[in-house]
C-alpha positions as CSV (number, residue, x, y, z in Angstrom):
1,M,23.3,22.8,5.1
2,I,19.9,23.9,4.0
3,E,17.0,22.6,6.2
4,H,14.0,21.3,4.3
5,A,10.8,23.1,5.0
6,R,8.2,20.9,6.7
7,A,5.4,19.8,4.4
8,P,2.1,21.6,5.2
9,W,0.1,18.4,5.8
10,V,2.2,17.6,8.9
11,N,0.1,18.0,12.0
12,T,2.5,19.2,14.7
13,S,2.4,21.8,17.4
14,T,6.1,22.9,17.0
15,T,7.9,24.7,14.2
16,T,11.5,23.8,15.0
17,N,13.7,21.9,12.6
18,S,13.8,19.0,15.1
19,A,10.1,18.3,14.6
20,P,9.4,14.8,13.2
21,L,9.0,14.5,9.5
22,P,5.8,12.9,8.2
23,E,5.8,9.2,7.4
24,P,7.2,8.9,3.9
25,T,4.6,8.1,1.2
26,R,5.3,4.6,-0.2
27,F,4.4,4.4,-3.9
28,A,4.7,1.8,-6.7
29,L,4.9,2.9,-10.3
30,I,3.4,1.4,-13.5
31,G,4.9,2.7,-16.7
32,A,8.3,4.0,-17.7
33,G,7.6,6.9,-20.1
34,W,8.8,10.5,-19.7
35,R,6.2,11.4,-17.1
36,S,7.2,8.4,-15.0
37,R,10.6,9.9,-14.6
38,I,9.2,12.9,-12.8
39,F,7.8,10.7,-10.0
40,V,11.1,8.8,-9.7
41,D,13.2,12.0,-9.6
42,I,11.0,13.5,-6.9
43,A,11.5,10.4,-4.7
44,R,15.3,10.6,-5.3
45,A,15.3,14.3,-4.3
46,R,13.2,13.8,-1.2
47,P,13.7,10.3,0.2
48,D,12.5,11.6,3.6
49,L,9.0,12.1,2.1
50,F,8.7,9.5,-0.7
51,T,9.8,5.9,-1.1
52,L,9.6,4.1,-4.5
53,T,8.7,0.5,-3.6
54,A,8.4,-1.2,-7.1
55,V,8.3,-0.4,-10.8
56,L,6.3,-2.5,-13.3
57,A,7.0,-1.9,-17.0
58,R,6.5,-3.7,-20.2
59,R,10.2,-3.6,-21.1
60,P,12.2,-3.8,-17.9
61,A,15.6,-3.1,-19.6
62,A,14.4,0.0,-21.3
63,A,12.7,1.1,-18.0
64,R,16.0,0.8,-16.1
65,E,17.7,2.8,-18.8
66,R,15.2,5.6,-18.6
67,L,14.5,5.6,-14.9
68,G,17.8,4.4,-13.5
69,A,19.5,1.1,-12.7
70,D,18.6,1.4,-9.0
71,V,14.8,1.2,-9.5
72,P,13.2,-1.9,-7.9
73,M,11.7,-3.7,-10.9
74,V,8.9,-6.4,-10.5
75,E,7.3,-8.7,-13.1
76,D,3.6,-8.6,-12.2
77,L,0.8,-6.9,-10.2
78,D,1.0,-9.4,-7.4
79,S,4.7,-8.7,-6.8
80,L,3.9,-5.0,-7.0
81,G,1.2,-5.3,-4.3
82,R,3.6,-7.2,-2.1
83,S,5.9,-4.2,-2.0
84,R,3.2,-2.6,0.3
85,P,2.7,0.7,-1.4
86,D,0.4,3.4,0.1
87,M,-0.7,4.0,-3.5
88,V,0.2,2.9,-7.1
89,V,1.0,5.6,-9.6
90,V,-0.1,4.7,-13.1
91,C,1.6,6.5,-16.0
92,L,0.2,4.9,-19.1
93,P,-1.7,6.1,-22.2
94,R,-5.4,6.9,-21.8
95,E,-6.3,4.0,-24.1
96,V,-5.1,1.4,-21.6
97,M,-5.5,3.3,-18.4
98,P,-9.0,2.0,-17.4
99,R,-8.1,-1.7,-17.4
100,W,-5.1,-1.1,-15.2
101,I,-7.1,1.0,-12.8
102,E,-9.7,-1.7,-12.5
103,A,-7.1,-4.4,-11.9
104,L,-5.5,-2.4,-9.1
105,V,-8.8,-1.5,-7.4
106,D,-9.9,-5.2,-7.6
107,R,-6.7,-5.9,-5.6
108,G,-7.7,-3.4,-2.9
109,L,-4.9,-0.9,-3.9
110,V,-5.2,2.9,-4.0
111,V,-4.5,4.4,-7.4
112,L,-3.0,7.7,-8.4
113,C,-3.3,7.8,-12.2
114,E,-2.0,10.2,-14.6
115,T,-4.4,12.4,-16.6
116,P,-6.9,11.6,-18.1
117,P,-8.2,8.4,-16.6
118,A,-9.9,7.3,-19.8
119,G,-10.1,8.3,-23.4
120,D,-13.6,9.6,-24.2
121,L,-17.0,10.1,-22.6
122,S,-18.2,6.5,-23.0
123,E,-14.9,5.1,-21.5
124,L,-15.3,7.5,-18.6
125,R,-18.8,6.3,-17.9
126,A,-17.7,2.6,-18.1
127,L,-14.7,3.2,-15.8
128,W,-16.9,5.0,-13.3
129,S,-19.5,2.2,-13.3
130,R,-16.8,-0.3,-12.4
131,V,-14.7,1.5,-9.8
132,G,-16.5,4.7,-8.8
133,D,-18.1,3.2,-5.7
134,A,-14.8,2.0,-4.4
135,N,-13.6,5.6,-3.8
136,A,-10.0,4.3,-4.3
137,V,-8.8,6.4,-7.3
138,Q,-7.2,9.8,-7.3
139,V,-5.9,11.5,-10.4
140,A,-2.6,13.4,-10.6
141,E,-4.1,16.7,-11.7
142,Q,-1.4,19.2,-10.6
143,Y,-2.1,22.6,-12.1
144,L,-3.8,24.2,-9.2
145,R,-0.9,23.0,-7.0
146,M,1.7,25.0,-9.0
147,P,2.8,27.9,-6.8
148,E,1.4,30.8,-8.7
149,N,-1.9,29.1,-9.4
150,A,-2.1,28.0,-5.7
151,A,-1.6,31.6,-4.6
152,A,-4.3,32.8,-7.0
153,L,-6.6,30.1,-5.6
154,T,-6.0,31.4,-2.1
155,V,-6.9,34.9,-3.2
156,S,-10.0,33.7,-5.2
157,H,-11.4,31.9,-2.2
158,S,-10.3,34.4,0.5
159,G,-13.0,37.1,-0.2
160,L,-10.4,39.7,-1.2
161,I,-12.0,40.1,-4.6
162,G,-15.4,39.2,-3.4
163,A,-17.1,36.1,-4.9
164,P,-15.4,34.8,-8.1
165,T,-17.7,35.0,-11.1
166,S,-15.5,34.3,-14.1
167,V,-12.1,32.7,-14.9
168,H,-10.0,33.0,-18.1
169,V,-7.2,30.4,-18.5
170,S,-4.8,30.6,-21.4
171,S,-1.8,28.4,-20.5
172,T,-2.7,24.7,-20.6
173,H,-5.1,22.4,-22.5
174,D,-8.4,20.6,-22.1
175,Y,-9.1,19.0,-18.7
176,H,-6.1,20.8,-17.0
177,A,-7.6,24.1,-17.9
178,V,-11.1,23.0,-16.9
179,S,-9.8,21.9,-13.5
180,M,-8.3,25.3,-13.0
181,I,-11.5,27.1,-14.0
182,R,-13.7,25.0,-11.8
183,G,-11.3,25.2,-8.8
184,L,-10.9,29.0,-9.0
185,L,-14.6,29.5,-9.3
186,G,-15.3,27.1,-6.5
187,A,-17.8,25.3,-8.9
188,G,-18.7,21.8,-8.0
189,R,-19.6,19.0,-10.4
190,G,-22.8,20.6,-11.5
191,P,-24.2,20.9,-15.1
192,A,-22.3,23.0,-17.6
193,T,-23.0,24.4,-21.1
194,V,-20.1,24.5,-23.5
195,R,-19.7,26.6,-26.6
196,S,-16.5,26.6,-28.6
197,H,-14.8,28.1,-31.7
198,R,-11.6,27.1,-33.6
199,R,-9.6,29.3,-35.9
200,T,-6.3,28.5,-37.7
201,S,-3.8,31.3,-38.2
202,P,-0.1,31.5,-39.0
203,L,2.3,31.5,-36.1
204,A,6.0,31.0,-35.7
205,D,6.6,28.0,-33.4
206,P,10.4,27.9,-32.7
207,L,10.4,25.4,-29.8
208,D,8.9,22.0,-29.2
209,P,9.5,19.1,-26.8
210,D,12.7,18.1,-28.7
211,G,14.2,21.6,-28.4
212,W,14.7,24.6,-30.6
213,T,13.7,23.9,-34.2
214,G,15.7,26.7,-35.9
215,D,12.5,27.5,-37.8
216,I,10.7,30.8,-37.3
217,E,8.6,30.6,-40.5
218,P,4.9,31.0,-39.5
219,R,3.0,27.8,-39.9
220,P,-0.8,27.1,-39.4
221,R,-1.7,26.7,-35.7
222,T,-5.2,26.3,-34.4
223,T,-6.5,28.2,-31.4
224,T,-9.5,26.9,-29.5
225,L,-11.8,29.4,-27.6
226,A,-14.5,27.9,-25.5
227,T,-16.9,29.2,-22.9
228,I,-18.1,27.0,-20.0
229,D,-21.2,28.2,-18.3
230,F,-21.6,26.6,-14.9
231,D,-25.2,27.9,-14.4
232,D,-25.2,29.8,-11.1
233,A,-21.5,29.0,-10.3
234,G,-19.9,31.3,-12.9
235,V,-18.4,31.1,-16.3
236,G,-15.0,30.1,-17.7
237,L,-13.1,31.1,-20.8
238,Y,-10.8,28.5,-22.3
239,D,-8.1,29.9,-24.7
240,F,-5.4,27.5,-26.0
241,T,-3.2,27.5,-29.1
242,E,-1.5,24.4,-30.4
243,N,1.9,23.8,-28.7
244,Q,1.3,26.8,-26.3
245,W,3.1,24.9,-23.5
246,W,6.4,25.2,-25.4
247,N,5.9,28.2,-27.7
248,P,7.7,31.3,-26.2
249,L,5.6,33.6,-28.4
250,R,2.4,32.8,-26.5
251,Q,2.5,33.9,-22.9
252,D,0.5,32.4,-20.1
253,H,-2.5,34.3,-18.8
254,L,-4.8,33.9,-15.8
255,T,-7.7,36.2,-14.9
256,V,-10.2,35.7,-12.1
257,R,-12.9,38.3,-11.9
258,G,-14.9,38.7,-8.7
259,T,-17.7,40.8,-7.3
260,R,-15.2,43.3,-5.7
261,G,-12.1,43.0,-7.7
262,E,-10.0,40.7,-9.9
263,I,-6.7,38.8,-10.3
264,R,-5.0,39.5,-13.6
265,D,-1.9,37.4,-14.1
266,G,0.3,38.6,-11.2
267,S,-1.8,41.6,-10.2
268,V,-4.7,41.9,-7.7
269,V,-7.1,44.8,-7.7
270,R,-9.7,45.1,-4.9
271,M,-11.6,47.6,-2.8
272,L,-9.9,48.7,0.4
273,D,-13.0,50.5,1.5
274,A,-16.1,51.9,-0.2
275,T,-14.1,54.6,-2.1
276,T,-10.5,53.2,-2.4
277,P,-9.6,50.7,-5.0
278,V,-6.0,49.4,-4.6
279,T,-3.7,47.3,-6.7
280,A,-0.9,45.0,-5.4
281,E,1.4,42.4,-7.0
282,L,1.8,38.8,-6.2
283,R,5.5,38.5,-5.3
284,R,7.5,35.3,-5.4
285,R,10.5,35.0,-3.1
286,R,13.3,33.0,-4.8
287,T,16.4,31.9,-3.0
288,G,19.8,31.6,-4.6
289,E,19.6,34.9,-6.5
290,G,22.3,37.6,-6.1
291,M,24.1,37.2,-2.8
292,N,21.6,34.8,-1.4
293,L,23.4,31.5,-0.8
294,E,20.5,29.3,0.3
295,G,20.4,27.5,-3.1
296,S,18.0,28.1,-6.1
297,D,14.4,27.5,-5.0
298,T,11.0,28.9,-4.6
299,A,10.3,30.0,-1.0
300,T,7.0,31.9,-0.8
301,I,4.4,33.9,-2.8
302,S,3.0,36.9,-1.0
303,L,0.6,39.8,-1.5
304,G,1.8,42.7,0.5
305,D,2.3,41.3,4.0
306,R,0.1,38.2,3.4
307,V,2.0,35.0,2.6
308,L,-0.3,33.1,0.3
309,Y,1.9,30.2,-0.5
310,R,4.9,28.4,1.0
311,N,6.8,25.8,-0.9
312,P,6.4,22.6,1.1
313,F,9.4,21.1,-0.6
314,E,11.9,23.9,-0.2
315,G,15.4,22.4,-0.5
316,G,14.3,19.9,-3.2
317,R,15.2,22.4,-5.9
318,F,12.0,21.6,-7.8
319,N,10.6,23.5,-10.7
320,D,6.9,24.4,-10.4
321,D,5.6,21.3,-12.1
322,E,7.7,19.1,-9.8
323,I,6.4,21.0,-6.7
324,A,2.8,20.4,-7.9
325,V,3.3,16.7,-8.6
326,A,5.1,16.2,-5.3
327,T,2.1,17.9,-3.6
328,I,-0.5,15.7,-5.2
329,M,1.6,12.7,-4.3
330,A,1.9,13.6,-0.7
331,E,-1.8,14.5,-0.4
332,T,-2.8,11.2,-1.9
333,G,-0.4,9.3,0.3
334,E,-1.8,10.9,3.4
335,W,-5.4,10.2,2.2
336,A,-4.5,6.6,1.5
337,R,-2.9,6.0,4.9
338,D,-5.9,7.5,6.6
339,R,-8.4,5.3,4.7
340,P,-9.0,2.8,7.5
341,A,-9.9,5.5,10.0
342,R,-11.6,8.1,7.9
343,D,-15.1,8.6,6.6
344,A,-15.6,6.3,3.7
345,A,-17.0,9.2,1.7
346,A,-13.9,11.5,2.1
347,E,-13.0,12.2,-1.5
348,G,-9.3,13.0,-1.3
349,P,-7.3,15.7,-3.1
350,Y,-8.6,15.1,-6.7
351,P,-10.9,12.2,-6.9
352,L,-11.9,10.2,-10.0
353,A,-15.3,12.0,-10.0
354,D,-13.6,15.4,-10.5
355,A,-11.3,14.0,-13.2
356,C,-14.3,12.5,-15.1
357,H,-16.2,15.7,-14.9
358,D,-13.3,17.9,-16.1
359,H,-12.5,15.6,-18.9
360,A,-16.2,15.3,-19.9
361,I,-16.3,19.1,-20.2
362,A,-13.1,19.2,-22.2
363,C,-14.5,16.5,-24.5
364,A,-17.4,18.8,-25.2
365,F,-15.0,21.4,-26.7
366,A,-14.8,19.2,-29.9
367,D,-18.6,18.7,-29.9
368,A,-19.8,22.3,-29.5
369,T,-18.6,24.0,-32.7
370,D,-22.1,24.6,-34.1
371,E,-24.5,24.2,-31.2
372,P,-24.0,24.4,-27.4
373,T,-23.2,21.1,-25.7
374,R,-24.8,20.4,-22.3
375,V,-22.8,18.3,-19.8
376,A,-25.3,17.0,-17.3
377,G,-26.8,13.9,-15.8
378,E,-23.4,12.0,-15.6
379,P,-23.2,9.4,-12.8
380,W,-20.2,11.0,-11.1
381,M,-22.1,14.3,-10.7
382,S,-24.8,13.1,-8.3
383,G,-23.1,10.1,-6.6
384,R,-21.9,10.1,-3.0
385,H,-18.3,10.8,-4.1
């Protein structure tokens, strides 16, 4: 039997397998789309850490078909609240997300909403004006919690490559990429200047969310390049091609440049001393390969003898996205349970203010094709949260 690794947010003085597990995070769910299924599957895989208390969906029969016949369906928000969740996960389109967030906050519930929390800049401002002061909303931005990105984040903030000065992300789109760039730079919610450029070029695109298309004829696909200048906090380069998440002909790239070295994809170069630059690789330990019989899983990511990342859900057989989603769920659950005792200004793992800022910057990509767009003076930038 494979023992589950203890989640890193457990505060315990012992490392034995008999140590108590953390209190499971109780969550309710609104929505039954494909993204909702990920939260349900995580709870099924790790019932020791997550308990699904209720599901509210517009079409209950279809929700049961998609999510499973065993999910606890309810008919309204009052019934959902009576299931006593630590938080409510909201997986709905951005067009309707704000009114659901507001309704839940009005009921005194903690919200973990899918990205983004609203559609455009005016909707972000309106949402913030109504619920920002409550400090009750987290957003399920998971990309910096993916194992390889989390390891890069540790290196970037460790001093190994000095102070980070620029970040290039070519893997995911819009606010996801902005959150990675800001996090890796250590940039706060300060002003930013955005310049962008789009170009359409032919590209074969043989795979989409529905599977292999059988078509390798190049078709027009648009690539967006944007620079984000965070004033004194560094600069980011956003680089994304349509359907890049699925297209196997476009590889993911991540570069973090610092004052004494850089991370380039899985390689780290740094100064060992005043005359000795060295290069080392980020190495992922996977179980279940070859003669290893522990089961297929990610265990650690290391740089030489430094372990940079440990999978907190080892034994769950999660892919990287599932690990990242489970991490933001657990962090939000702990934050929600600690609310009565903690400082009222404690922001949590990825608060609404960060989500608003990252999405506002991403919205500027579309506005900055001819002249630079300045993102500044927004209410979430200078508030107490």
